[in-house]
C-alpha positions in Angstrom: 165.9 74.3 135.9 167.8 71.4 134.3 168.1 73.0 130.8 166.3 71.1 128.1 168.2 70.3 124.9 167.8 72.9 122.2 167.7 70.3 119.3 164.0 69.5 119.2 160.6 69.6 120.9 159.9 68.8 124.5 158.6 65.3 125.4 156.5 64.0 128.3 159.5 63.7 130.6 160.0 67.5 130.4 156.3 68.1 131.2 156.8 66.0 134.4 159.8 67.9 135.7 158.2 71.2 134.8 155.1 70.3 136.7 156.9 69.2 139.8 159.4 72.1 139.9 156.6 74.6 139.2 154.6 73.2 142.2 157.6 73.6 144.5 158.4 77.1 143.2 154.8 78.4 143.5 154.5 76.8 147.0 157.5 78.7 148.3 156.5 82.0 146.7 153.1 81.7 148.4 155.0 81.2 151.7 156.8 84.5 151.1 160.2 82.8 150.5 162.6 84.4 148.1 162.3 81.9 145.2 164.2 81.8 141.9 163.4 79.3 139.2 166.0 80.0 136.5 165.1 78.9 133.0 167.7 77.7 130.5 168.5 75.8 127.3 171.3 73.3 126.7 173.3 73.4 123.5 173.8 69.6 124.2 177.1 69.0 122.4 177.2 65.4 121.1 173.4 65.0 121.4 172.8 67.9 119.1 175.5 66.9 116.7 173.9 63.4 116.3 170.5 65.0 115.6 172.0 67.3 113.0 174.0 64.4 111.5 170.7 62.5 110.9 169.3 65.6 109.3 172.2 65.8 106.9 171.9 62.1 106.1 168.3 62.6 105.0 169.4 65.5 102.8 172.1 63.3 101.2 175.0 65.4 102.5 178.2 64.0 103.9 179.0 65.3 107.4 182.7 64.9 107.1 183.1 66.9 103.8 181.6 70.2 105.3 184.3 72.6 106.6 184.4 72.9 110.4 183.4 76.6 110.6 180.6 76.2 108.1 179.3 73.1 109.9 179.4 74.9 113.3 177.4 77.8 111.9 174.8 75.5 110.4 174.3 73.7 113.7 174.2 77.0 115.6 171.4 78.2 113.3 169.6 74.9 113.7 169.9 75.0 117.5 168.8 78.6 117.9 165.7 77.9 115.8 164.8 74.8 117.9 165.6 76.8 121.1 162.7 79.2 120.2 160.3 76.2 119.8 161.4 74.6 123.0 161.1 77.8 125.0 157.6 78.4 123.6 156.5 75.0 124.7 157.9 75.7 128.2 155.8 78.9 128.4 152.7 77.0 127.2 153.2 74.5 130.0 152.8 77.5 132.4 156.3 77.4 133.8 156.6 80.3 136.2 160.3 81.0 135.6 162.1 84.3 135.7 162.3 84.6 131.9 164.2 87.9 132.2 167.2 85.8 133.4 167.1 82.9 131.0 170.5 81.4 130.1 171.9 79.4 127.2 174.9 77.1 127.7 176.7 78.8 124.8 176.3 82.4 126.3 179.7 84.1 126.5 179.6 84.3 130.3 178.8 80.6 130.5 181.7 79.7 128.1 184.0 81.9 130.2 183.0 80.1 133.4 183.6 76.7 131.7 187.1 77.8 130.7 187.8 79.1 134.2 186.5 75.9 135.8 188.8 73.8 133.5 191.8 75.9 134.5 190.9 75.6 138.2 190.6 71.8 137.9 194.0 71.7 136.2 195.6 73.9 138.8 194.1 71.7 141.6 195.5 68.5 139.9 192.0 67.2 139.1 192.2 67.3 135.3 195.0 65.6 133.3 195.8 64.3 129.8 196.8 60.7 129.4 197.3 58.1 126.6 194.9 55.3 127.4 192.3 53.0 125.8 189.0 54.8 125.1 185.5 53.9 123.8 185.5 54.9 120.1 182.4 55.1 117.9 183.3 54.4 114.3 180.2 55.9 112.9 180.3 59.2 114.9 184.2 59.4 114.9 184.5 60.3 118.6 185.3 58.9 122.0 182.5 58.4 124.5 182.5 58.4 128.3 181.6 55.2 130.2 178.1 56.6 130.8 177.6 56.9 127.0 178.3 53.2 126.5 175.5 50.6 126.3 176.1 46.9 126.9 174.0 44.5 124.9 173.8 40.8 125.2 175.0 39.2 121.9 175.5 35.7 120.6 178.8 35.3 118.8 181.3 32.5 118.0 184.0 31.6 120.5 187.0 30.3 118.7 189.5 27.9 120.2 192.8 28.5 118.3 196.2 26.7 118.6 199.0 28.9 119.8 201.7 26.2 119.8 202.0 24.7 123.3 198.4 25.7 124.3 195.0 26.5 122.9 193.5 30.0 123.3 189.8 30.9 123.4 188.7 34.2 121.9 185.7 36.0 120.3 188.1 38.3 118.5 190.5 36.4 116.2 190.9 39.3 113.7 193.4 41.4 115.8 195.7 38.4 116.8 198.6 40.1 114.9 198.7 42.6 117.8 198.8 40.0 120.5 201.6 40.6 123.0 201.1 37.6 125.4 199.0 34.6 126.3 197.7 34.7 129.9 196.7 31.9 132.2 195.7 31.7 135.9 198.8 31.0 138.1 197.0 28.2 139.9 195.8 26.5 136.8 197.5 23.1 136.9 197.1 22.6 133.1 199.5 25.4 132.3 201.8 25.7 135.4 204.8 24.2 133.4 204.2 26.6 130.5 204.4 29.9 132.5 207.4 31.8 131.3 207.7 29.9 128.0 206.6 31.1 124.6 203.4 30.7 122.5 203.2 31.3 118.7 200.7 33.6 117.0 198.9 31.7 114.2 199.5 32.7 110.6 202.6 34.8 111.4 204.4 32.4 113.8 205.5 35.3 116.0 206.6 34.2 119.5 204.9 35.8 122.6 205.3 35.1 126.3 203.0 33.0 128.4 202.3 34.9 131.5 200.3 34.2 134.7 197.7 36.6 136.2 194.9 36.0 138.7 192.5 38.0 136.6 192.2 35.2 134.1 189.2 33.0 134.6 190.4 29.4 134.5 186.8 28.2 133.7 186.5 30.4 130.6 187.0 28.6 127.4 190.3 26.8 127.5 191.6 28.8 130.5 194.1 30.5 128.3 193.4 34.0 126.8 195.3 36.1 124.3 196.4 39.6 125.4 195.7 42.3 122.8 196.0 45.6 124.8 194.9 47.9 121.9 191.5 46.3 121.5 190.4 45.3 125.0 190.2 47.3 128.2 191.0 44.4 130.5 194.0 43.5 128.3 195.2 47.1 128.4 195.3 47.0 132.2 197.0 43.6 132.0 199.6 45.0 129.7 200.3 47.9 132.0 200.6 45.6 135.0 203.1 43.3 133.2 204.9 46.0 131.3 203.9 44.6 127.9 204.0 46.6 124.6 200.8 48.0 123.1 200.4 47.5 119.3 197.7 49.4 117.5 196.0 47.4 114.8 192.5 48.9 114.2 192.2 52.5 112.9 189.5 55.1 113.5 187.3 53.7 110.8 187.3 50.2 112.3 189.7 48.8 109.7 192.8 46.6 110.2 196.2 48.3 109.7 199.8 47.2 110.3 201.0 44.9 111.8 198.3 42.8 110.1 199.6 41.0 107.0 198.9 43.0 103.9 196.0 40.8 102.7 194.0 41.8 105.8 194.8 45.5 105.8 191.9 47.8 105.0 189.3 45.2 105.9 186.6 46.1 108.4 186.4 44.1 111.6 183.7 41.7 110.5 185.2 41.0 107.1 188.7 40.6 108.6 187.3 38.2 111.2 185.8 35.9 108.5 189.1 36.0 106.5 191.4 35.3 109.5 189.2 32.4 110.7 189.1 30.9 107.3 192.9 31.0 107.0 193.4 29.7 110.6 191.1 26.8 109.7 192.9 26.1 106.5 196.2 26.0 108.4 194.7 23.4 110.7 194.9 25.6 113.8 191.2 26.0 114.5 190.4 23.4 117.1 186.8 24.2 118.1 184.1 26.8 117.6 181.2 27.5 120.0 178.7 29.3 117.8 176.3 30.1 120.7 178.6 32.0 123.0 176.6 34.7 124.9 178.4 37.8 126.1 178.0 41.5 126.6 179.1 43.9 123.8 179.8 47.6 124.2 177.8 49.7 121.7 177.3 53.4 121.1 174.2 54.6 123.1 173.0 56.6 120.1 173.5 54.5 117.0 174.1 51.0 118.4 177.4 50.6 116.6 179.8 48.2 118.3 182.5 50.4 119.9 186.2 49.8 119.1 188.6 50.5 121.9 191.4 52.9 120.7 194.6 54.1 122.3 194.4 57.9 122.3 195.6 60.9 124.4 192.5 62.3 126.1 191.6 64.7 128.9 190.3 63.1 132.1 188.8 64.4 135.4 190.0 62.6 138.5 186.8 61.4 140.2 188.2 59.9 143.5 188.5 63.3 145.3 185.1 64.5 144.1 183.5 61.2 144.8 184.8 61.0 148.4 183.4 64.4 149.2 180.0 63.5 147.8 179.9 60.2 149.6 180.8 61.8 152.9 178.0 64.4 152.5 175.4 61.6 152.0 176.7 59.5 154.9 176.7 62.4 157.4 173.2 63.4 156.4 174.2 66.7 154.8 172.5 65.5 151.6 169.4 63.3 151.8 167.8 61.2 149.0 164.1 61.1 148.5 163.1 58.3 148.2 165.6 56.7 150.5 166.2 53.7 148.2 167.9 55.9 145.7 170.8 56.3 148.1 171.8 52.7 147.5 171.9 53.4 143.7 174.0 56.5 144.3 176.5 54.5 146.5 176.7 51.8 143.8 177.6 54.4 141.2 180.2 56.0 143.4 181.8 52.6 144.2 182.3 51.8 140.5 183.3 55.3 139.4 186.3 55.7 137.1 188.1 58.9 135.9 185.8 60.7 133.4 186.9 61.2 129.8 185.8 64.7 128.8 187.4 64.8 125.4 185.2 64.5 122.3 186.2 64.6 118.6 183.2 66.7 117.6 182.5 70.1 116.0 179.6 71.3 118.1 180.1 72.7 121.6 182.7 74.3 123.9 186.2 73.4 122.9 188.7 72.4 125.6 190.8 75.5 126.3 194.2 74.0 125.6 196.7 74.9 122.9 199.5 72.6 121.8 202.9 73.2 120.2 205.8 71.0 119.3 208.5 73.0 121.2 208.9 73.0 125.0 206.7 73.8 126.9 204.2 71.7 124.9 200.8 73.2 125.8 199.0 76.1 127.4 195.7 76.4 129.2 193.3 79.3 129.2 190.9 80.1 132.0 188.6 83.1 132.1 190.2 86.5 132.7 193.3 84.9 134.2 194.6 84.4 130.7 197.0 81.8 129.6 199.0 79.5 131.8 201.9 77.5 130.4 201.9 73.8 131.4 205.4 72.5 132.0 
């Protein structure tokens, strides 16, 4: 059984899956087949933390002022109470599970298996830690995986700003102080003679190189875009490709920090955008504004807060090896989709799969079994009964 979350009551979707699985289970029992339908409950890490955070907000309590151990115990008590309600509802639905073997995803043996699996993934070279740009929710103060990101169509202003020898188009003028380059398409005749020369960041007059890259859309805006690797995933990849520096400018609370001039530091993104645009306009460097620019914005799938990319060291699972095995199983017919059309959806997912960020900055759930220390070797991984293994 896909274990339902233990943070609230069941909904109609649960009733559907219980009905379908119960039909199949009873059918095979009647045929004399050995049939096990194993019930379970999911502690649902981030999902449950969000539910409990809403509960605390209604009570007028600040999530971030409660000591970690105390908060964990509160969520555990809350989850176990809801687990009883959820299981009672499953029984009332008539689910013919083997309740004597029911599992909870925080049972000691489950946690032990998770640790052992993590260690095995590390030993097999399938899990690694890397400093890269991640999806950061300012409200929940945690990173999110790509699957936890919603993209909403928004209408914002597109600003055309003078950068010296050329004009740059951007929807994000507030982090310009962390720009490291201006990029143009190598075949764009308007800028061919400027490639390799220098542009100037408005308000601080800092010089940055003008580079050429085929990823730039010549038809977007002015055809010239600023490269700010610490606030944009595409810019981050561009910076790695061209060996450009990465300058952090927005902190975990969505506020500007250095290298922004002092007057902007501490401002939240929206406030900073208005202030920077006003100063650019006063300096005579704002050439045009398209106030009806439509684009996709990444938001948290739970609270709808606009996500801020942040450069952080996180743990990732390599998906290519796992993906290739799954695709092969489908193509050879070892695994079949019902209905057949879902195979196309699966293949689309596999084609666009990126390495999976499994790190979360949350209190609730199973912690990654890694210990860090400043001396060499820097960290150790624990896995089941095999104990600790030092990572060189």
